N, C-alpha and C positions, 0 to 999 in steps of 0.2 A: 445723942444721934449720929451716925457717922454719916459724913458727907459723901456724895456719889461723885467718883472720878469716870471720866472716860479714859481708858488706855488704849494706845495703839502701838503697833511695832512700825517703826519707818527707818529708811536708811538715811545716816545724817552725814553731813560733811565733816571734815577735818577744820577745825576751827582753831587758829593759832592764838595763844593767849601770853600776857605778862602776868605772873602770880608770884605771891610769897607763899612758901610751904611750910606748913607748922605740922608737929606732931602734938596733938593735944586731944584731950578728952571732947565728948559729943557736949559737954555741959559748956564748953569754952566757945561753940561755934559761933552763937549770937553775938560774941566780942569780937573774935578772930576775923570772921569772915568782912565785916564791913569795915574792920580798922584796916585791914589788908588793902580792901578795894580802893579806900581813900588814899592810902601811901602810893598804891599804883597808878591811881588817876593823876596824883600830884607829879610822880615821875614823867608820866606822858605828858603833860602839861610844860612841865620843866624842857623837856625836848621839841614842844612845840608841835606835839602831836595830838590827834583825835582819837578816841577809843571807841568800841564798841559797848555793848553790854557787860554788867559786872556778871562774874561766873565764879562757882566753886565746884571744884572736882575732889571726890571722896575717892582715896585709895586704901589697901589694907584696910576692908571692911570699916570703913571710917576713920582710922587711925591717923591717917595722914591727909589733910586737907590743902589743896592748893586755891588760894582765892586772889582773885585779881579782874582782869579787863581782857575783852577780846581785842586781838589787835587787827586795825585795818590798814597798818602801814609797816614798814620795819621799823622796829625799836630795838636800842641798845640797851641790854639789860645792865643793871645798876645796883651796886649794894646788895641787900639780900632779895632781890627782884630778877626773877629767872625767867626764860622763855620756855613755855610749854605747850601744851594743845589739848583741846577735847577730842578726843578719837573719834575716826569715822568708821561706819559700819553700821550694823543692825540693832536698834535700840528700841525699849520699850519706853514710852512716854505718856504724861500726863500734864495737865495744866491745873496749877493751884491758882486759886482766887481767896486772897485773905491775907492776915498778917504771917509774918514770917514764924513766929512763934508755933504756927499751926502747921509748918511745912511736913513734920513727921508721919501726918495723915496723908498726905500724897505719896510718901516713900511706901508708906504700908499698903496702900492701894496697888501701887505698882508690882511691889513684891508678892501680893498676893495673887493678883492677875497672873503674873508670869508661873507662879506654881501651880494655879488652877489650870492654865493653858499649856503646860509642859515646856516652859521657856528655861534654859539655865542662866544664872547671871553671869556676865563676863567679869572682869575684874575690878570695875570702876562705874560710879554714878556720878551724876552732876546735875547743878541747877543753874540755870539761866533765868536773870533776874530781869524784868521788864524796866525798859527806862523809867526813872520818878516821875510821877504825875503829880502836881501841887495838890489835886483832888483827893490823892490818897491820904493826906495829911489828915482831911477830916472824914473821909471812908474808906478805912483799910481795907473793907472786903473787896475792893476791885484792885487790889496790888496783884499783880501777874507774876508768877514764876513757872518756869517749864522743869519739870523733873525729869531725869534721863536716866537709865540702866542700860548699861551694855550688855548683849546677849551674848551670850557664848554662841561659838559655831556648833552647828549640828552635825 
């Protein structure tokens, strides 16, 4: 049974990020994204900084993934961690509640909604992960991830 998603178009602000960029296959996202987020968190902590939520931005139809953390303060890029951003503008979005392994359902729902409603995709999509809650260890159905697709200008 396909789960139901509410999709809406919203204007999203530009969000500065610190990320590690990878050119990998989709089968490697489940390893690369959390690993990269952890490495970026370590770098933020080493600079005495706090970050926002974990993020993953997908470029080139998912061939390139930038995974890391929202920046709340200035950050000095270090090693393979670079400064990037989630784009500002119109985006179609939905909220996914459940394990990360089921995020594909949310992506499919946004893509289907855009096609049905005549919206063309921009060049990127991204995920913003909710701050980890202890209860999610016992009940992964409560894990929240916001999924966004940049919309092309009409």
